N, C-alpha and C positions, 0 to 999 in steps of 0.2 A: 504494500500500500504506500503510495507516494505521500510525502509530507506537504506538497503544494506544487502549483504550476508556476514556473518562473520564465519570463522573457528576458533574455540577455542580448543587449544591443552593444556591439563592440566591433570596431573596424579592423583592429589588429588580429590577424588570423591566429597567431600563437596564443595570445592572451585569451581570445574567445574560446578556443578549443580547450585550453587548460582550465579555465573557470567552469566551462560546461561539464568537463570530466569530474571536477571536484563536486559539483552540485549533484550530478548523477549518482556518484558514489555515496552521497549523503541522502539518497532516496527522494530527490526532487525531480520533477518532470520538467525538463529544460527545452525551450525552443529558442533558437538564436537568429539574429539578423546582423548582417555585416555593415549596415549603415542606418542612419536615422529614418529615412523615408520608408524603407522596408520594415524597420522596427515599429513605426506607428501602425502600419498596415497589419502587422502580426499581432500587436496588442489588441487592436480593435476587432480582430478576427476571433481570437481565443479568449480575451478578457482574463488574463492570468491573475494569480493571487499576489504577485509581486513583480516589479520591473527593476532590472539592473541596467544602467545605461552609462556609457562613456560620455564625457563632456566634449572633447575635441574630436570631431568627425567631419569629413567632407560632406558637401551637399546640404545636410541638415544636422546641426550639432545637437548636443544633449539638451541645451536650453530650449531649442526649437521643438524638440520632441516633447518635453515636459509641457511647454506652452500649449501645443496642439491638444495633448491628452487632457489638460485641465479644462479645455472648452467642451469636452465630451462628457455628458452626465454619467455614462456607463464606466468610463475609465478614470474619472477625476479623483476617485477615492482609493485607487489602487496604490499601495505603498511603493515609493519610488526611491531607489538608492543610486546616487551618482558615483561614478568612478572617475578620478581625475589625477593627472600628473602634477597639477597646480594646487596650491593651498593658500592662495591670497585671500585675505578677508573679503575683498570686493567680489571675488568669484563665489565664495561660500555664501555671502549675503544674497547675491543674485539668484543662486539656485534655491536657497531656502525661501526667499520671497515668492518664487514661482510655485512653491509647494512641495519641494523635495523633502523627504523624511530623514535622509542621512547622507553622509559623504564618506567615501573611503579614498585615501590618497595613495596612489601607486608609488612604490611597491607596497603591498600589504600582505599580512600573514593570512593563510587560509582560515585559521580559526577566527580571525577578526571578521572576515566576510560571513562565515557561517553564523557567528553570534549576532551580527547586525541583521541578517535575514530572519533568524529565529525571533528576535525581539520584535521586529516590525510585524511579522505574521501574527504573533501572539496578541499584540496590541490591537491590530486591525480586527482580529476575530472577537476580541473582548468588546470593542466598541460596537461592532456589528450586532453581536448577540444582545448586548444591553439595550441598543436602540430598538431592535425588533421586539424584545420582551416588553420594553416600556410602552411602545405603541400598542401592542396587543392588550396589555393590562388597561390602558386608558380607554381603548375602544370597548373592551368588555365592561368596564365600569359604567360607561355612558349608556350602554345597552340596558343595564339595570336601572340607571337613572331615568331613562325615557319611559320605563314601565311604571314609574311612580305617578304619571299623569292619569287622572281618572277620566273616564269617558264623559264628554261634554264639558270638561273643565277648560276654561279659556286661558288659564294661566299655565305656565310651563315650569317644571322643576329646575330648569337651568336657564341662564341668560348670559349674554356676552357683554363685555365692557372694555373700552379702550382707555388705557392709562398713558398719558403723554409723558415724555422724558421728565424726570424729577418729581412726578406725581407720587404721593404716598398712597399705598394700598391700605395700610393700617400703621398705627404707631404703638410703641411699647406702652402697656398699661390699658389699652382699649379692650373692650369686650368683643370677642369675635362673633360675627353674624352669619358668615358663610365660608364655604370651602372654595379655594381659588385654584384654578388650573391655568397654567401658562400655555396659551395657544401659539404665540409668537413673541419675539422680543427678548428682553433680558431684564431680570429683576433681582435686586440684592436684598437679603435680609441681614440685619446687623443689630448688635447690642451697643448701648452707650455706657461707657465706664463712668465712674464717679467724677473724674476730671474732665468729662465731656468728650472723650475720644471715642471713635467708632471702632468696633471689632466685627468685621464681616463674618457672619456664620456660614453663609452659602450664597452662591450665585445660581439663579434658577433660569433654565432655558425651556424651550418647547417640551411639553410633556411632564413638567414638574408640578406636583401638588404643593400648595403653600397653606400653612395655617391650620392643619388638621389636628395637631397635638393639643392646642388649647380648646378646640372644639370637643375633642374626646374627653378631656379632663375637666371641662366646664370652668376653665380659668381664663385670666386675662392674657393678652399677648405679652410674651417675655422678650420680644424683639420688635423692630420696626421693619417695614418693607417699602422700598421705593423703586420706581422704574428707572433703569439705567439708560433706556431708550424707549421709544414708543412701543408699547406692548399690549397685545390683545389677550384677554383672559376670558375664561368661562367661570361663572359663579353659580354655586349651588347653595341654597339656603341651609342654615344650621339644622333646622327641623327635618328637612328632606334627607340631608346627609346622615343624621343620627338614625332616622327611620330606616334607611337603607343598611347601615352598619348593624343595627340591632335585629333586623329581620332577615338578613341574608348572610349565612355562614361563609359562603364563598367570598363575598365582598369583604366581610370582616377579616377573613384570613389574609386577603391581599394587603389590607392596611396594616395588619400585624407585621407582615413581612417588611413593608415599607418602613414602619416605625422601628423595627429591629435594625434595619440598615442605617436609618437616620441616627439612632443612638450609637451604633458602632462608629459611624463617621465622626460624630461629635466627640466621642471618647478619643479617637485617634488624633483629632485636631488639638484637644487638650494636652495629650501626651507630647505632641510635636512642640507645642508652645513651652511645655515644662522642661523637656529634655533635649530638644534639638537646638543647635546654634542658629543665630540669625542667618548666616550663610546658607545653612541647610533649609531653613524655612523659606527664604527668598527663592531658592532653586525650586522647591516644591510648589510654591505659589506660581512661578512662571510656567511650570509644566502644567499646572492645573488650569490656568487661564488659556494656555495654548490648546489644551484638550477641548475646551469650550469652543474656541475659534475654529478648530478643525471641523466642527460639525456644520459650519455655516459660512466660512470665508474661503475665497479663492486664493488667499495668501495666508495659510494657517500658521506660518512661523512668524508672522508679523502681527503683533497685537497692539491695539489702541486701548490702553487702560490707564486711567488717571493714577498718578502716584499716590494720591490720598487713598484710593480704593485698594491699590496693591499693598500699601503699608497696613491697611485695616485687615486685609486677609492674612498677612504675615504676623500681625500683632506686634508691631514695632513702630518707632517714630519715623516720620518721613525722611528725616535727616539720615538716620541709620540705613534706611532703605536705599537712599541715593548713593551713599558711600559704598554699599555692597554692590549695587548695579555698576558703579564705576569700576570696582574691582573685577567684576565679571567681564566687563568690556575689555579691560587690560589683559585678562586671561584668555581672551578669544572665545568666550562662550556666547556673548550677545553683542549686538550693535544697538546704539541708542540714537533714535531720531528725535525730531522736535516734539512729536506727540505719540511716538510709537517705540516699541521694543521689538527687535528681531532676534530670534534664537538661531544661532549659526552652529552650535555644537550641542545638540540635544543629549547626545550620549554622555558628555561630560557633566551636564546638569543632572542627569538621572543618577549618575554615580555619586555625585555630591549629595543629592537629596536622599539617597539611600533607599 
């Protein structure tokens, strides 16, 4: 049984044959192309699990290959690893801006190539499985919600609402009135410390439920929620939500699972703040934000996040964050733009984050 399908695009015959042999011995199904144009055609034909592509090639270079594939919905999310004889920051940044997942500089060890492939395939499978599972759970939940409507009832158990950027969905200390599902956009929940600083507890994207814990506990909100961009939501009244939870074991079971995951995530964040260094937490936060952008951006390695929000995720002062980011830049892990951060060495960040 093969471990995955890989397309290898490399114009050097010896290099191409050597890599293909290594991958075949490692139980990967390998298809090769000697140039960028044939490589694009091959990828679109078989839609592999991963692409390995040389940068410097005649006719169509690696950047051109990646740019074309990013425009195709079926190929845009396939993990992409560049092979290059150059390691200039400008070259790395260009590739990562286009959406490359990793870079390997020639010459490289066989084990480095295999490790990079394994990491990318595992992460892609995890993201795909979680996305499908989340969509199925939300769809199933609303099937049950729609059944709450009684015949002849003009009202509906759910409604939609658009929150503009910086609009509050609720504030700490308020009494919850409804369950919130994010349909599109981006919403942050955060707690305010005694000295007035924000600590972001989570960033919610499409498919995320917000505010269910105080509904279940019949308590006030312990955090605030604000739209980071224009966000469309679906709202379900507290009474309808509780009616559904208490009358349907299947739905109750789903929310118990969600709640368990939420508590595990919260515990991990507390442990990170307590025991990890600022450098480790900043690396983790950058990777966390990058993972969010990968779901919706054509340039997933470049993130536009306010320093205030990033420091609130890390749980440190903005000044400490800026010093750490400057260090990461000097160490070749990121590039810093006017309003953006670009990750150019994800593997190094992942190692630092632990």
